[in-house]
C-alpha positions as CSV (number, residue, x, y, z in Angstrom):
1,M,82.7,72.8,78.1
2,Y,86.3,71.9,79.0
3,K,86.8,69.4,81.8
4,V,89.6,70.1,84.2
5,C,91.0,68.0,87.0
6,H,93.1,69.1,89.9
7,M,95.1,66.5,91.7
8,T,96.6,66.4,95.2
9,S,97.9,63.6,97.4
10,A,99.3,65.8,100.1
11,H,96.6,68.5,100.7
12,K,93.1,68.2,102.1
13,S,90.2,68.7,99.7
14,N,89.3,72.0,101.3
15,D,92.8,73.5,100.8
16,V,92.4,77.2,100.4
17,R,94.7,77.7,97.4
18,I,93.5,74.6,95.6
19,F,89.8,74.4,96.4
20,V,88.7,77.8,97.6
21,K,90.6,79.7,95.0
22,E,91.7,77.8,91.9
23,C,89.0,75.1,91.6
24,S,86.1,77.4,92.7
25,S,87.2,80.1,90.3
26,L,87.5,77.7,87.4
27,A,84.0,76.3,88.1
28,K,82.6,79.8,88.4
29,A,84.1,80.6,85.0
30,G,82.3,77.7,83.4
31,Y,84.9,74.9,83.4
32,D,83.6,71.4,84.4
33,T,85.9,71.2,87.4
34,Y,87.0,68.1,89.4
35,L,89.3,67.8,92.3
36,V,90.8,64.4,93.3
37,A,92.1,64.6,96.8
38,R,92.2,63.1,100.3
39,G,89.0,62.7,102.2
40,E,85.4,62.1,101.1
41,S,83.5,63.0,97.9
42,R,81.2,66.0,97.8
43,E,79.8,68.7,95.5
44,E,80.6,72.3,96.6
45,N,81.0,75.7,94.9
46,G,80.3,73.9,91.6
47,V,83.3,71.7,92.0
48,H,83.1,67.9,91.9
49,V,85.3,66.7,94.7
50,I,86.4,63.1,94.3
51,G,87.6,61.8,97.7
52,V,90.1,58.9,97.7
53,G,90.4,58.2,101.4
54,E,93.5,58.9,103.5
55,P,97.1,57.8,103.0
56,G,98.6,55.4,105.5
57,G,101.7,57.5,106.1
58,R,104.3,59.7,104.5
59,L,105.9,56.9,102.4
60,S,102.6,55.4,101.2
61,R,101.3,58.9,100.4
62,A,104.2,59.4,97.9
63,T,103.8,55.9,96.4
64,S,100.6,53.8,96.5
65,F,98.4,56.7,97.5
66,A,99.8,59.0,94.7
67,A,99.1,56.1,92.3
68,K,95.5,56.0,93.5
69,V,95.1,59.7,92.9
70,Y,96.5,59.3,89.4
71,K,94.2,56.3,88.5
72,T,91.1,58.1,89.8
73,A,92.0,61.3,87.9
74,L,92.8,59.4,84.7
75,A,89.4,57.8,84.7
76,L,87.8,61.2,84.5
77,D,89.4,61.7,81.0
78,A,89.8,65.5,81.6
79,D,91.2,68.0,79.0
80,V,93.6,69.5,81.5
81,Y,95.3,68.0,84.6
82,H,96.6,70.4,87.2
83,F,98.5,68.8,90.0
84,H,99.9,70.3,93.2
85,D,102.5,68.0,94.8
86,P,106.1,67.1,93.7
87,E,105.4,63.4,94.4
88,L,102.9,63.5,91.5
89,I,105.5,64.6,89.0
90,P,105.9,60.9,87.7
91,W,102.2,60.7,87.2
92,G,102.1,64.0,85.5
93,L,104.6,62.6,83.0
94,K,102.4,59.6,82.5
95,L,99.5,61.8,81.7
96,K,101.6,63.7,79.1
97,R,102.5,60.4,77.5
98,K,98.8,59.8,77.2
99,G,98.4,63.1,75.3
100,K,96.9,65.2,78.1
101,K,97.5,68.8,78.9
102,V,99.4,69.0,82.2
103,I,100.1,71.9,84.7
104,F,102.4,71.6,87.7
105,D,101.5,74.0,90.5
106,S,104.7,74.3,92.6
107,H,103.5,75.8,95.9
108,E,107.1,76.1,97.1
109,R,110.6,76.1,95.7
110,Y,111.2,72.5,96.7
111,T,114.9,72.5,95.9
112,E,115.2,75.0,98.8
113,Q,112.7,73.5,101.2
114,I,114.2,70.0,101.0
115,L,117.3,71.3,102.7
116,C,115.2,72.1,105.8
117,K,113.7,68.5,106.2
118,E,116.1,67.2,108.8
119,E,113.2,65.7,110.8
120,Y,112.2,63.5,107.8
121,L,115.5,63.0,105.9
122,P,119.1,62.2,106.8
123,K,120.9,65.5,107.2
124,F,124.0,64.2,105.3
125,A,121.9,63.4,102.3
126,L,119.8,66.6,102.1
127,K,122.0,68.4,99.4
128,F,122.2,65.2,97.3
129,I,118.4,64.7,97.5
130,A,117.7,68.4,96.7
131,G,120.1,68.3,93.8
132,G,118.6,65.1,92.4
133,Y,115.1,66.5,92.7
134,G,116.2,69.7,90.9
135,V,117.5,67.7,87.9
136,Y,114.4,65.6,87.8
137,E,112.1,68.6,88.1
138,K,113.8,70.4,85.1
139,Y,113.5,67.2,83.0
140,A,109.7,67.1,83.8
141,L,109.1,70.8,83.3
142,R,110.4,70.6,79.7
143,R,107.6,68.2,79.0
144,F,104.7,69.8,80.9
145,D,102.4,72.4,79.4
146,A,102.8,74.9,82.2
147,V,104.2,75.5,85.6
148,V,102.6,77.8,88.2
149,F,104.4,79.4,91.1
150,P,103.0,81.8,93.7
151,C,105.7,84.6,93.5
152,K,109.0,85.8,92.2
153,I,112.2,85.2,94.0
154,G,114.5,88.2,94.3
155,G,112.4,89.8,91.5
156,K,112.9,86.9,89.1
157,N,110.7,84.0,87.9
158,P,112.6,80.9,89.1
159,F,111.0,78.8,86.3
160,K,111.7,81.1,83.4
161,R,112.7,79.2,80.3
162,L,112.4,75.9,82.2
163,C,108.9,75.2,80.9
164,R,107.0,76.3,77.7
165,R,104.6,78.4,79.9
166,T,105.1,79.8,83.4
167,A,102.6,81.8,85.4
168,I,103.1,83.7,88.6
169,I,99.7,83.3,90.4
170,G,99.8,84.7,94.0
171,N,98.1,83.4,97.0
172,P,96.3,86.3,98.6
173,V,92.9,86.4,100.2
174,V,89.4,85.9,98.7
175,L,87.7,89.2,99.7
176,S,84.4,87.4,100.6
177,E,86.1,85.4,103.3
178,F,87.6,87.8,105.8
179,Y,87.8,91.2,104.2
180,D,84.0,91.5,103.6
181,L,83.1,90.0,107.0
182,Y,85.2,92.5,109.0
183,D,83.2,94.5,111.6
184,P,85.0,97.6,112.8
185,N,82.7,97.8,115.8
186,L,83.8,94.5,117.3
187,K,86.8,95.2,119.5
188,P,88.9,92.6,121.4
189,D,88.3,92.6,125.1
190,E,91.8,91.3,126.0
191,D,95.4,91.9,125.0
192,A,96.0,89.1,122.6
193,V,98.1,88.3,119.5
194,C,97.9,85.4,117.1
195,Y,99.7,83.1,114.8
196,I,97.6,81.2,112.2
197,G,99.1,78.2,110.4
198,G,101.4,75.3,110.8
199,L,103.3,75.4,114.1
200,T,106.9,74.6,113.5
201,E,110.2,75.8,114.9
202,D,111.2,77.3,111.5
203,R,108.1,79.5,111.6
204,G,109.3,81.1,114.8
205,I,106.8,79.7,117.2
206,T,109.4,79.2,120.0
207,N,110.3,82.9,119.9
208,D,106.7,84.0,119.5
209,V,105.9,82.1,122.8
210,K,108.8,83.8,124.6
211,A,107.9,87.2,123.2
212,S,104.2,87.1,124.1
213,H,105.1,86.1,127.6
214,E,107.6,88.9,127.9
215,A,105.0,91.4,126.4
216,G,102.4,90.2,128.9
217,V,99.9,89.2,126.3
218,K,98.0,86.1,125.4
219,L,99.2,84.2,122.3
220,L,96.5,82.4,120.3
221,L,98.0,79.5,118.2
222,A,95.7,78.2,115.5
223,G,97.2,75.2,113.8
224,D,98.8,71.8,114.5
225,F,102.3,71.3,115.8
226,S,104.8,69.5,113.5
227,P,106.3,67.3,114.4
228,E,104.4,66.3,117.5
229,S,107.6,66.1,119.5
230,Y,108.1,69.8,118.8
231,G,104.7,70.5,120.2
232,E,105.6,68.7,123.4
233,K,108.9,70.8,123.6
234,V,106.9,74.0,123.3
235,K,104.3,73.0,125.8
236,N,107.0,72.3,128.4
237,M,108.4,75.9,128.1
238,P,107.7,78.0,131.2
239,E,106.4,80.8,128.9
240,Y,103.7,78.5,127.5
241,S,101.4,79.7,130.3
242,S,100.7,82.7,128.0
243,V,99.5,80.4,125.1
244,E,96.0,79.3,124.2
245,H,96.3,76.5,121.6
246,L,93.2,76.4,119.5
247,G,94.3,73.6,117.2
248,F,93.3,73.4,113.5
249,L,90.4,75.7,112.8
250,D,88.0,76.0,109.9
251,R,87.7,79.4,108.1
252,E,85.0,80.7,110.4
253,G,87.1,79.6,113.4
254,V,90.1,81.5,112.0
255,R,88.0,84.6,111.6
256,L,86.7,84.5,115.1
257,A,90.3,83.9,116.5
258,M,91.6,86.9,114.7
259,Q,88.7,89.0,115.9
260,R,90.0,88.4,119.5
261,C,93.4,89.8,118.7
262,R,95.2,93.2,118.5
263,A,98.0,92.0,116.1
264,G,99.1,89.0,114.0
265,L,102.6,87.5,114.1
266,Y,104.6,86.3,111.1
267,T,108.2,86.0,112.5
268,L,109.5,83.2,110.3
269,R,113.1,82.3,110.7
270,D,115.7,82.6,107.9
271,R,115.3,79.1,106.6
272,G,114.9,77.6,103.1
273,Q,112.9,79.9,100.9
274,Y,111.4,82.1,103.6
275,F,113.7,85.2,103.3
276,K,114.0,84.9,99.5
277,I,110.5,84.9,98.1
278,D,108.7,88.0,97.1
279,T,105.4,87.3,98.9
280,F,103.9,86.9,102.3
281,G,102.3,83.7,103.7
282,I,98.5,83.8,103.3
283,K,98.1,84.4,107.0
284,V,99.6,87.9,106.6
285,Y,96.9,88.8,104.0
286,E,94.3,87.4,106.4
287,Y,95.6,89.6,109.3
288,M,95.5,92.6,107.0
289,S,91.9,91.8,105.9
290,M,90.9,91.9,109.5
291,A,92.7,95.2,110.2
292,L,95.3,93.6,112.4
293,P,98.7,95.2,112.4
294,V,101.4,92.6,111.6
295,V,104.7,91.9,113.3
296,L,107.0,90.4,110.5
297,S,110.5,89.1,110.1
298,D,112.9,91.7,108.9
299,C,113.9,90.6,105.4
300,E,114.0,92.6,102.2
301,Y,110.6,91.9,100.8
302,N,108.8,92.4,104.1
303,R,110.7,95.6,104.8
304,N,109.9,97.0,101.4
305,M,106.2,96.2,101.7
306,T,105.8,97.5,105.2
307,E,107.5,100.8,104.2
308,K,105.2,101.1,101.2
309,Y,101.9,100.1,102.8
310,K,102.7,100.9,106.5
311,F,100.6,98.0,107.9
312,G,103.1,96.5,110.3
313,I,106.5,96.4,112.0
314,C,109.6,94.4,110.9
315,V,111.7,92.7,113.6
316,D,114.6,90.3,114.0
317,P,112.8,86.9,114.3
318,E,115.6,85.5,116.4
319,D,115.2,88.2,119.1
320,P,112.1,87.5,121.4
321,S,112.6,90.9,123.1
322,A,112.4,92.7,119.8
323,I,109.2,90.8,119.0
324,A,107.8,91.7,122.4
325,A,108.7,95.4,122.0
326,A,106.8,95.5,118.6
327,I,103.8,93.8,120.2
328,R,103.8,96.3,123.1
329,K,104.2,99.2,120.6
330,I,101.0,98.2,118.8
331,I,99.0,97.6,122.0
332,D,100.2,100.7,123.8
333,D,99.4,103.0,120.8
334,P,95.9,102.2,119.7
335,E,95.7,105.1,117.3
336,A,98.8,104.0,115.4
337,A,97.5,100.4,115.5
338,R,94.2,101.6,114.0
339,V,96.0,103.4,111.2
340,M,98.2,100.3,110.4
341,G,95.0,98.2,110.4
342,E,93.3,100.5,107.9
343,N,96.4,100.7,105.7
344,G,96.5,96.9,105.6
345,R,92.8,96.6,104.6
346,K,93.4,99.2,101.9
347,A,96.4,97.3,100.5
348,V,94.3,94.1,100.4
349,A,91.5,95.8,98.5
350,E,93.8,97.4,96.0
351,R,96.5,94.8,95.4
352,F,96.5,91.7,97.6
353,N,93.3,89.8,96.7
354,W,92.4,86.7,94.7
355,G,90.2,88.6,92.3
356,I,93.4,89.9,90.7
357,E,95.2,86.6,90.7
358,E,92.3,84.5,89.2
359,K,92.5,86.6,86.0
360,R,96.1,85.2,85.6
361,L,94.7,81.7,86.2
362,F,92.1,82.1,83.4
363,K,94.7,83.5,81.0
364,L,96.9,80.5,81.6
365,Y,94.1,78.0,81.0
366,E,93.1,79.8,77.8
367,S,96.7,79.6,76.6
368,V,97.1,75.9,77.5
369,L,93.8,74.9,75.8
370,R,94.5,77.0,72.7
371,K,95.1,74.6,69.8
């Protein structure tokens, strides 16, 4: 039995992509699976979770805490190490020098996302930092055994020929979570819409608040504001009276929140990688699983997918009135909304589910472990 170890210094040990999908699938397939991550140790879904506490802050997370994750993982003497954060790249290189198989799971195109980190990094230095990271990443990828990315960008694999193996492994839903638990007989008793996920200005929360107020509906926000100062700014908006902030929810809490709603919002702004990637955020697949019509930003990939699967409406994310009009269109035409919801569930069952993606994960591991 091969021993595999996933490593993360930034994500929680119950992270959906890392724990619920990748680690749980590997354990189910017979791999002796470990996850070294923040928090406490536990055994769940056949995965040995090794908790290493919490980082003291953003700087310590990328330095001393990352080193702690590495040392804990190294002691396990695994056959394959699969890490999930760019700050762990130096430790991935150390593992390679020790003769280990190493996979980098790049959740985002960090060369793009660094350019949007004005709240953490000096604005004048963003291009320099992004460029420097890009050079270092290419150097590391030539030495790793594989790199994983969740989607193509503009129809192309951004890591093609940069690493000896590349795998596109998407991030859709596990059918047993929301899709299988959907009850068509449970109908919302109020006009409400929702946004599930991190609450930031780039993700369109300010305009969602304005739009929901204009549409005369309640907006359920499930997630944490980042940074906290942005949360205070939103809460001081006069339109915030339409908001019910639920905070961070577990998976059952997310399901119950969506069950209260008539539509899900995904009106991300044109920042960083958002309008370039050929995928949705996982929240869109979750909305679709629960038969919620989706209001999405009008970019090429979203437009193509809504035209093909007819599960939502694309709008200008910078126009609160356009978002409000789409919300009202869904609420005021329940038959059209029902059809959109059914179309979304059908698309999840046939194309957008983890059962399809885990086969790509298994194929990658078989390739990496092949002598």
